C-alpha positions, 0 to 999 in steps of 0.5 A, spaced: 500 500 500 503 506 498 505 511 503 502 518 504 508 521 501 507 517 494 500 518 494 500 526 494 505 526 489 501 525 483 496 530 486 501 536 486 503 534 479 496 534 477 495 541 480 501 544 477 499 541 470 492 545 471 495 551 472 500 551 466 494 549 462 489 555 465 495 560 463 496 557 456 488 558 455 488 565 458 494 567 453 489 565 447 483 569 449 487 575 452 492 576 447 498 581 449 497 588 449 504 590 447 504 592 439 497 591 438 493 595 434 487 595 439 492 598 444 492 605 440 484 605 441 479 606 436 479 612 431 485 614 426 492 613 429 495 620 428 500 622 424 503 628 428 502 630 435 501 637 436 497 638 442 497 644 447 504 644 451 504 644 459 509 649 460 508 649 468 515 648 470 517 644 476 520 647 482 518 652 487 519 657 492 516 653 498 517 646 502 511 643 504 512 646 511 513 653 509 507 653 504 503 651 510 506 656 514 503 661 509 497 658 508 495 658 516 497 666 516 492 667 510 487 663 514 487 667 520 487 673 515 480 671 512 477 669 519 479 675 522 476 679 516 470 676 516 469 677 524 471 684 523 466 686 518 461 682 522 463 687 528 462 693 524 455 691 520 450 693 525 454 700 526 454 701 519 447 705 517 448 705 509 443 700 506 448 698 500 454 697 505 450 693 510 448 688 505 455 688 501 458 686 508 453 680 509 455 678 502 463 679 503 463 675 510 461 669 506 466 670 501 471 670 506 469 664 510 469 660 503 476 663 502 478 661 509 474 654 509 478 652 502 485 654 505 483 650 512 482 644 507 488 645 503 492 645 510 489 638 512 492 636 506 499 639 508 500 635 514 496 639 519 489 638 522 483 642 523 484 643 530 491 646 529 488 650 524 483 653 528 487 654 534 492 658 530 494 665 533 499 671 531 499 677 536 502 681 530 496 679 525 491 680 531 494 687 532 493 690 525 485 687 526 485 691 533 487 697 529 482 696 523 476 695 528 478 701 532 476 705 526 473 712 527 467 711 522 464 706 518 467 710 512 474 709 515 473 702 517 471 700 509 477 704 507 482 700 511 478 693 509 478 695 501 483 700 501 489 696 505 488 689 507 485 687 500 490 690 496 495 686 500 492 680 500 491 680 493 498 681 492 500 676 497 496 671 494 498 672 486 505 672 488 504 665 492 501 662 485 507 664 481 512 662 486 510 655 489 511 649 485 506 649 479 505 642 479 506 639 486 502 645 489 497 645 483 491 645 489 493 651 492 494 655 486 487 653 484 484 655 491 488 662 491 485 663 484 478 662 486 479 666 492 482 672 487 476 672 483 472 674 488 477 679 491 477 682 484 469 683 485 470 685 492 476 690 491 472 694 485 466 694 489 470 697 495 473 702 491 466 705 489 463 705 496 469 709 498 468 714 493 461 714 495 463 716 502 467 721 500 462 724 495 457 724 501 461 728 505 467 724 508 474 728 508 478 724 503 484 726 506 483 724 513 481 717 510 487 716 506 491 718 513 488 713 516 489 708 511 497 710 511 496 708 519 494 701 518 498 700 512 504 702 517 502 697 522 501 691 517 508 693 514 511 693 521 511 685 522 512 684 515 506 684 511 501 678 510 506 673 509 511 676 515 516 675 510 517 682 507 521 688 509 519 691 516 518 698 517 517 702 524 511 701 527 507 707 528 508 711 535 501 711 537 496 705 536 489 707 536 487 700 539 492 702 545 489 709 547 482 708 546 477 704 549 476 697 546 472 696 540 464 695 542 460 693 536 454 697 536 448 696 540 443 700 536 441 697 529 443 703 525 439 705 519 441 711 514 436 717 513 432 714 507 429 709 512 423 711 516 422 706 522 418 703 527 419 699 533 413 699 538 409 694 534 411 688 530 405 689 525 406 693 519 398 695 518 398 698 525 405 702 523 402 704 517 396 707 520 391 706 514 396 709 509 396 702 504 389 700 502 389 692 500 385 689 495 385 682 497 387 678 504 392 675 499 395 682 497 396 684 504 399 677 506 404 678 500 406 685 501 407 684 509 411 678 507 415 681 502 416 687 507 419 682 512 424 679 507 426 687 506 427 687 514 431 681 514 436 687 515 435 685 523 437 678 521 443 680 518 445 684 524 443 678 529 447 673 526 453 678 525 453 679 532 453 672 534 459 671 529 463 676 532 461 675 539 461 667 540 469 665 540 473 659 542 468 655 537 471 650 531 471 654 524 465 650 522 461 655 526 464 661 523 462 658 516 455 656 517 453 662 521 457 666 515 452 662 510 446 664 514 448 671 514 449 671 506 442 667 505 439 673 510 442 678 505 439 675 499 432 675 503 433 682 504 435 684 497 429 679 494 424 683 499 427 690 496 427 688 489 420 685 490 418 692 493 421 695 487 417 691 482 411 692 485 412 700 484 414 702 491 420 706 493 422 701 498 425 706 503 418 709 503 415 703 507 417 703 514 422 699 516 421 694 523 426 695 528 422 691 534 426 684 533 433 687 533 431 692 539 429 686 543 435 681 541 441 687 541 442 686 548 441 679 549 447 675 550 449 672 543 448 665 545 440 667 546 439 672 541 442 666 536 437 661 540 431 666 539 432 668 532 433 660 530 428 657 535 422 662 535 423 667 529 425 662 523 421 656 526 415 660 526 416 663 519 418 657 515 411 654 514 408 660 513 412 662 507 411 655 504 404 656 505 404 663 501 409 660 496 404 655 494 398 659 494 402 664 490 404 659 485 396 656 484 394 663 483 399 664 477 403 669 481 410 666 479 414 672 483 411 671 490 411 663 488 419 663 487 421 668 492 418 665 498 420 658 495 427 659 495 426 663 502 423 657 505 428 652 502 434 657 506 430 657 512 429 650 513 437 649 512 438 655 517 434 651 522 438 644 522 444 648 522 442 652 528 440 647 532 446 643 531 450 649 533 446 651 539 446 644 542 454 645 541 454 652 545 449 650 550 452 643 551 446 639 551 442 635 546 435 638 549 432 643 544 426 644 549 431 646 555 435 651 550 428 654 548 425 655 555 432 658 557 431 663 551 424 664 552 425 667 559 431 671 557 426 674 551 421 675 556 425 679 560 427 683 555 420 685 552 419 687 560 425 692 560 422 695 553 415 695 556 413 691 550 409 687 554 406 687 562 407 682 567 400 679 566 402 678 559 409 675 561 406 670 565 401 667 560 405 668 553 406 662 549 412 660 544 408 662 538 406 669 541 413 670 543 415 669 536 410 673 533 412 679 537 419 679 536 419 676 529 425 673 525 
């Protein structure tokens, strides 16, 4: 009887033979690619190859760590810029400037987010990026935000910082490795596209301030001061030749900057703050043909008056610190959305034949929120204001569509989509800030603070305060 080793040998040989046979079969069904006609694909084989040449050269000015160091500084500039504009937004009365700040805050947040993402690809982390500080960079922003007027602040942003950032970003795209660091180049070029638009707007806006009565020479002097501070630590990159610091800094000789506690409005507006109801404020000056017309005009005016929502979220962005940059980014996007709502309302009033400045602007909501702690003003506008209006806006949009009113239908269709997004983002960050998963707990705390403010302002009395419902409170304060 054969031993175990003798019986296994033929089996191994059989397996080896099977493998060789399989390989030969595959060779027949899958012929070699090398040198075959099929390798060159379908279509005509070209007689010459004359495609556009890639002229990008290898080699660049920065190693990975040097590149990351510069991008980290750019990120901080962007983050502090959007916060500075948020801090000045409520104290800037001019309608066009207030609205444009709402847009540019988001542009800066997008730029910062792109830089942050790129930094995580250059061996950094989100936590490291978010926690980065620079005493020198922060000093220039203290000088910027300590500007003596809205015009001087605008001049510092668009006449000093933006040109320096444009220069730094442009040089970076030209000097970094054109192939190895192509993602950074693409990001900076995208940012520069927005910057061109912002810079040109800022130049025209500054001219408008001077034409409107500001002393141009004084503004130029303030720009020179800020530029000297910036150059004293090597500019945006920290690598340019350093100059002497100004003998005196505004931020060290004046009281620390405080954002405005009054929602400023330019003189073109008439305003009211004793009621939330447009009908009461108008005192019968406007006659409506139908209930639908009244609702439509009221909702359009409420969109125009989301100036106070831009202001509320800007205050939240400016005042709430020690949070991940994701918070700044989401709030900046909400500010941008509320800016578009204001523009939609303003333009819709014009489409209906009104001068938007002739229809009184409502101030009650922002007057209540302006002195509430930032986390509570955030909770109030989100859990009361936006939650209260989101369904009302959707109902009106559907009714408008059913009546063939495309203007109102589309306008409020988009507003509803935005507000639904705001609710989900807001609730997520409120849970983070209040350190609780209980929305009910946040709502009750916010209701108590809001009632206290209404009592302080004399909007309600103590009897009403004892019985007021969530919905009634939302209706009084609005969004």
